[in-house]
C-alpha positions in Angstrom: -71.7 -19.8 51.9 -70.0 -17.8 54.6 -69.3 -14.0 54.4 -65.6 -14.7 54.3 -65.9 -17.1 51.3 -68.1 -14.6 49.4 -65.6 -11.8 50.1 -62.7 -14.0 48.9 -64.7 -15.0 45.8 -65.5 -11.4 45.0 -61.9 -10.3 45.4 -60.8 -13.1 43.0 -63.4 -12.1 40.5 -62.3 -8.4 40.6 -58.7 -9.4 40.3 -59.4 -11.5 37.2 -61.6 -9.0 35.6 -59.0 -6.2 36.0 -56.3 -8.4 34.5 -58.3 -8.9 31.2 -56.6 -6.6 28.7 -59.5 -6.5 26.2 -62.2 -5.2 28.4 -62.2 -1.7 26.9 -62.3 0.1 30.2 -59.8 2.8 31.2 -59.3 5.1 34.2 -60.8 8.5 33.6 -58.4 11.3 34.1 -55.3 9.3 33.5 -54.8 9.9 29.8 -52.6 12.7 28.4 -54.4 15.0 26.0 -51.3 16.9 25.0 -50.9 17.3 21.2 -47.6 15.6 20.3 -46.7 18.6 18.0 -46.4 20.9 21.1 -42.8 21.1 22.0 -42.5 24.8 23.1 -45.1 26.4 25.3 -45.2 30.2 25.9 -46.3 31.5 29.3 -46.3 35.3 29.1 -46.8 37.2 32.4 -50.3 36.7 33.7 -52.4 39.9 33.7 -53.2 40.9 37.3 -56.6 42.5 38.0 -56.3 41.9 41.7 -54.0 44.7 42.7 -52.0 42.2 44.9 -48.3 43.3 44.5 -46.2 40.6 42.9 -49.0 38.1 42.5 -48.7 38.0 38.7 -44.9 37.3 38.8 -45.3 34.6 41.5 -48.1 32.7 39.8 -46.6 32.9 36.3 -43.3 31.6 37.6 -45.0 28.7 39.4 -46.9 27.7 36.2 -43.6 27.8 34.3 -41.9 25.6 36.9 -44.8 23.1 36.8 -44.6 22.8 33.0 -40.9 22.3 33.2 -41.3 19.5 35.7 -43.2 17.6 33.1 -40.0 17.4 31.1 -41.7 17.3 27.7 -41.6 21.0 26.9 -39.4 24.0 26.4 -41.1 26.8 28.3 -40.6 30.4 27.3 -41.9 33.6 28.8 -43.3 34.8 25.5 -46.3 34.3 23.3 -44.6 34.2 19.9 -42.5 31.5 18.2 -44.1 28.8 20.3 -46.4 25.8 19.6 -48.9 26.7 22.3 -49.5 29.6 24.7 -50.9 29.7 28.3 -52.5 33.1 28.9 -53.9 34.0 32.3 -55.7 36.8 34.0 -55.8 36.8 37.8 -59.3 37.9 38.5 -59.5 37.9 42.3 -57.4 37.4 45.4 -59.7 37.2 48.5 -58.5 36.9 52.1 -61.3 36.1 54.6 -61.1 35.3 58.3 -62.5 31.8 59.0 -61.4 31.2 62.6 -61.5 33.3 65.7 -59.8 33.2 69.0 -61.8 32.9 72.1 -60.1 35.3 74.5 -62.7 34.9 77.4 -64.9 38.0 77.4 -63.0 40.2 74.9 -63.9 40.5 71.3 -62.9 37.5 69.2 -59.9 38.2 67.0 -59.3 36.4 63.7 -56.6 33.7 64.0 -57.2 31.7 60.8 -57.6 33.1 57.3 -58.7 31.6 54.0 -57.2 32.9 50.8 -58.7 32.2 47.4 -57.2 32.9 44.0 -59.4 32.9 40.9 -58.1 33.3 37.3 -59.2 33.1 33.7 -56.9 30.8 31.8 -56.7 29.9 28.1 -54.3 27.3 26.6 -54.2 27.7 22.9 -52.3 26.8 19.7 -51.5 30.0 17.8 -53.9 30.3 14.8 -56.2 27.6 16.0 -59.9 28.6 16.1 -60.6 27.0 19.4 -58.5 26.8 22.6 -57.1 23.4 23.7 -58.3 24.1 27.2 -59.9 27.1 29.0 -61.5 27.9 32.3 -62.9 31.4 33.0 -63.0 30.8 36.7 -60.2 28.5 37.7 -59.9 28.8 41.5 -57.8 27.5 44.3 -58.0 28.1 48.1 -55.6 27.8 51.1 -55.8 28.6 54.8 -53.3 29.8 57.2 -53.1 30.6 60.9 -52.0 33.9 62.5 -50.3 34.3 65.8 -51.3 37.0 68.2 -48.2 39.0 67.1 -49.4 41.5 64.6 -46.0 41.6 62.9 -46.2 38.0 62.0 -49.4 38.4 59.9 -47.7 39.5 56.7 -45.1 36.8 56.9 -47.7 34.1 57.4 -49.8 35.5 54.5 -46.7 35.5 52.3 -46.0 31.9 53.2 -49.7 31.0 52.4 -49.4 32.9 49.1 -46.3 30.8 48.2 -48.2 27.5 49.0 -51.3 28.8 47.2 -49.4 29.8 44.0 -47.6 26.5 43.9 -50.8 24.4 44.4 -52.7 26.6 42.0 -50.0 26.1 39.3 -49.9 22.3 40.0 -53.7 22.0 39.7 -53.8 24.2 36.6 -51.1 22.3 34.7 -52.7 19.0 35.5 -56.1 20.3 34.3 -54.6 21.6 31.1 -52.5 18.6 30.2 -54.3 15.6 31.5 -57.8 14.3 30.7 -59.6 15.9 33.6 
């Protein structure tokens, strides 16, 4: 039997086995684990232990936006009169140079930075003995380039912080609500 015939036979076998509805297999991470009784989720302002000005507001707002995008919940910025609460504490915000310019004979200057945000997150139903989901070191990382203009550094860091907080919130909400 030729290699092409074997490949064709294998492809047909895989297609038929995937079409069989009673096989009992499912894709991991695709199921929703949200309790159907949860209609209102409270997201109070995350506590900020990093000292980074405005970080708590930015991340909390992005988490609220991501939950609203799901379309299944009313999201409030409070912890009472809700079916579930997302509480967060921003533990660390670290900016580290990861790339350096080669200016031929002069000292290398950082031209690329990595920024990492780590938080403690707990998703609970009020009164329940155990959280629905929690992670004591939920982390997300982004990188950004800096130009040789010193005045552009803060603007580029701010843009990176926007991307970081959005991606952080997207990953967090997916981890909380989906079977990951």
